[in-house]
C-alpha positions as CSV (number, residue, x, y, z in Angstrom):
1,M,100.7,160.5,-125.9
2,K,103.1,158.3,-124.0
3,W,104.4,161.3,-122.2
4,I,100.9,162.2,-121.1
5,Y,100.4,158.8,-119.6
6,L,103.8,158.9,-117.9
7,A,103.1,162.3,-116.4
8,A,99.7,161.2,-115.2
9,G,101.2,158.1,-113.6
10,L,103.9,160.2,-111.8
11,L,101.3,162.6,-110.5
12,F,99.1,159.8,-109.2
13,F,102.2,158.2,-107.6
14,F,103.2,161.4,-105.8
15,K,99.6,161.9,-104.7
16,I,99.6,158.6,-103.0
17,I,103.0,159.0,-101.5
18,L,103.0,162.6,-100.4
19,L,99.4,163.7,-99.8
20,P,97.8,162.4,-96.6
21,N,94.9,160.0,-96.8
22,P,91.8,161.7,-95.3
23,T,90.3,158.5,-94.1
24,S,93.5,157.2,-92.4
25,Q,93.0,159.4,-89.4
26,Q,89.3,158.6,-89.0
27,S,87.7,155.8,-87.0
28,F,85.6,153.3,-88.9
29,P,82.2,153.3,-87.3
30,I,80.8,151.3,-90.3
31,V,83.1,148.4,-89.6
32,E,82.2,148.5,-85.9
33,S,78.5,148.6,-86.8
34,I,78.9,145.6,-89.1
35,V,80.6,143.7,-86.3
36,Q,77.8,144.5,-83.8
37,D,75.1,143.8,-86.3
38,T,76.4,140.4,-87.5
39,G,77.9,139.2,-84.2
40,V,81.2,138.1,-85.9
41,I,84.7,139.6,-85.4
42,N,85.6,139.1,-89.1
43,A,83.6,142.0,-90.6
44,V,84.3,140.6,-94.1
45,S,82.4,137.4,-93.3
46,G,79.6,139.5,-91.9
47,V,79.3,141.4,-95.1
48,I,79.5,138.4,-97.3
49,F,77.1,136.2,-95.4
50,R,74.6,138.8,-94.1
51,N,74.8,142.3,-95.4
52,R,75.6,141.1,-98.9
53,L,74.0,137.6,-98.6
54,Y,71.8,138.1,-101.7
55,D,74.9,138.6,-103.9
56,T,76.7,135.6,-102.2
57,V,73.8,133.3,-103.1
58,F,74.3,134.1,-106.8
59,E,78.0,133.7,-106.5
60,V,77.5,130.2,-105.2
61,V,75.1,129.5,-108.0
62,V,77.5,130.9,-110.6
63,F,80.3,128.6,-109.3
64,T,77.9,125.6,-109.6
65,I,77.0,126.5,-113.2
66,A,80.8,126.9,-113.9
67,I,81.4,123.3,-112.7
68,M,78.5,122.0,-114.7
69,G,79.9,123.9,-117.7
70,V,83.3,122.2,-117.3
71,R,81.6,118.8,-117.3
72,Y,79.5,119.7,-120.3
73,L,82.3,121.1,-122.5
74,L,84.7,118.2,-121.8
75,A,82.1,115.4,-122.1
76,N,82.5,115.1,-125.9
77,E,86.2,115.2,-126.0
78,P,88.4,112.0,-126.2
79,L,89.8,110.6,-123.0
80,S,93.4,111.4,-122.4
81,T,95.5,108.3,-123.3
82,K,98.6,109.3,-121.2
83,I,98.5,110.9,-117.8
84,D,101.9,111.8,-116.4
85,Q,102.2,112.0,-112.6
86,F,104.8,112.5,-109.9
87,S,106.4,109.2,-109.5
88,D,109.6,109.9,-107.6
89,P,109.3,109.5,-103.8
90,P,110.5,113.0,-102.8
91,S,107.9,114.7,-105.1
92,R,105.1,112.3,-103.9
93,L,106.0,113.0,-100.3
94,L,106.1,116.8,-100.7
95,A,102.8,116.7,-102.6
96,Q,101.1,114.6,-99.9
97,L,102.5,116.7,-97.1
98,G,101.3,119.9,-98.9
99,A,97.9,118.3,-99.3
100,T,97.7,117.5,-95.6
101,I,98.7,121.1,-94.7
102,A,96.2,122.6,-97.2
103,A,93.4,120.3,-95.8
104,I,94.1,121.3,-92.2
105,V,94.2,125.0,-93.2
106,G,90.9,124.6,-95.1
107,I,89.2,123.1,-92.1
108,E,90.5,125.8,-89.8
109,L,89.4,128.5,-92.2
110,A,85.9,127.1,-92.5
111,I,85.4,126.6,-88.8
112,R,87.0,129.9,-87.6
113,G,86.2,132.1,-90.7
114,H,83.9,134.3,-88.7
115,L,86.6,134.9,-86.0
116,S,89.7,135.5,-88.1
117,P,90.7,136.2,-91.7
118,G,89.3,133.3,-93.9
119,G,85.9,132.1,-94.6
120,G,84.0,129.5,-96.7
121,F,85.4,130.5,-100.2
122,A,89.1,130.6,-98.9
123,A,88.5,127.2,-97.1
124,G,87.0,125.7,-100.2
125,V,90.0,126.8,-102.3
126,A,92.4,125.3,-99.7
127,G,90.4,122.0,-99.8
128,G,90.5,122.0,-103.7
129,T,94.3,122.6,-103.5
130,A,94.7,119.6,-101.3
131,I,92.6,117.5,-103.7
132,G,94.7,118.7,-106.6
133,L,97.9,117.8,-104.9
134,I,96.6,114.3,-104.1
135,A,95.6,113.9,-107.7
136,M,99.2,114.5,-108.7
137,T,100.3,111.4,-106.8
138,S,97.3,109.1,-107.1
139,S,95.8,107.3,-110.0
140,P,92.8,108.8,-111.8
141,E,90.8,105.6,-111.3
142,A,91.3,105.7,-107.6
143,M,90.3,109.3,-107.4
144,Q,87.2,108.7,-109.5
145,S,86.3,105.6,-107.4
146,I,86.5,107.6,-104.2
147,Y,84.5,110.4,-105.7
148,Q,81.7,108.0,-106.7
149,R,81.9,105.9,-103.5
150,W,81.2,108.8,-101.3
151,H,78.6,110.3,-103.6
152,A,80.5,113.6,-103.8
153,E,78.4,114.9,-106.7
154,T,75.2,114.4,-104.7
155,W,76.6,116.0,-101.6
156,E,77.7,119.0,-103.6
157,K,74.1,119.5,-104.9
158,V,72.6,119.0,-101.4
159,T,75.1,121.5,-99.9
160,V,74.0,124.1,-102.5
161,L,70.3,123.5,-101.7
162,I,70.8,123.7,-98.0
163,F,72.8,126.9,-98.5
164,I,70.1,128.5,-100.6
165,V,67.3,127.5,-98.1
166,L,69.2,128.9,-95.1
167,S,70.0,132.0,-97.0
168,V,66.4,132.5,-98.0
169,L,65.4,132.1,-94.3
170,T,68.0,134.6,-93.2
171,L,67.0,137.1,-95.9
172,S,63.4,136.7,-94.6
173,G,64.4,137.8,-91.1
174,I,64.7,134.4,-89.5
175,E,68.1,134.2,-87.7
176,L,69.8,132.2,-85.0
177,P,70.9,133.8,-81.7
178,Q,74.3,135.6,-82.3
179,G,75.8,134.4,-79.0
180,Q,78.8,136.1,-77.4
181,L,81.0,138.2,-79.7
182,G,84.3,136.4,-80.3
183,A,83.1,133.0,-79.2
184,P,83.4,130.0,-81.5
185,L,79.6,129.6,-81.5
186,S,78.9,133.2,-82.3
187,G,77.5,134.9,-85.3
188,G,74.3,133.0,-85.7
189,I,73.9,131.4,-89.1
190,I,77.2,132.7,-90.5
191,P,79.5,129.9,-89.3
192,I,77.1,127.3,-90.8
193,L,77.1,129.2,-94.1
194,N,80.9,129.4,-94.1
195,I,81.1,125.6,-93.7
196,L,78.5,124.9,-96.4
197,V,80.3,127.1,-98.9
198,A,83.7,125.5,-98.0
199,I,82.2,122.1,-98.7
200,K,80.6,123.2,-101.9
201,V,83.7,124.8,-103.3
202,A,86.0,121.9,-102.3
203,L,83.6,119.3,-103.9
204,G,83.2,121.5,-107.0
205,A,87.0,121.8,-107.3
206,W,87.2,118.0,-107.0
207,A,84.8,117.5,-109.8
208,A,86.7,120.0,-112.0
209,V,90.0,118.4,-111.3
210,L,88.7,114.9,-112.1
211,S,87.2,116.2,-115.4
212,F,90.4,117.9,-116.5
213,I,92.5,114.9,-115.6
214,R,90.3,112.5,-117.6
215,Y,90.1,114.6,-120.8
216,R,93.3,116.8,-120.7
217,G,95.8,114.9,-118.6
218,L,97.5,116.1,-115.5
219,L,100.9,117.5,-116.4
């Protein structure tokens, strides 16, 4: 049986390498039509936040439920008695520098996700990475205090509600003007949805990081 799998793998490999791809020599009118229909250069963002917006709404909802599940499952566990963190100056400096770069990249991906590769989900992951790096060099009490002071949990819920409302309006046929293709203010509602998703994912990642640090430690 192993020889059959090996032969099938070799045949598939030679098929990819030797045989021409029939779609490689064709134009992609579908991509062009998506760009024209959505008004954004990044066709992926056009698909996610317009053509496939119905699915994206449920993806945001599923992410929200996942964060709630983390809090629920860890709520009954004992708090971690020892939390090891980076204490040496070089590691702290590198972590803080990486957090700064990740935060800047996240903001750029959120604002220009409709013009270049990126988008709300990638921006949120970059923001969550920045928060995780800061958590490696800051005390959990300080992180929790900042989280509560800025009402991050409330803003996360408000962001989800605004995203769902705008998505329902878009699915109902109510859209903003698309503007000039390639301009920063193009794409109608898509840039706003990008930013909302980025905020939601970053704040959700913040909540998850705080929960894991409190109950499971950091390192």
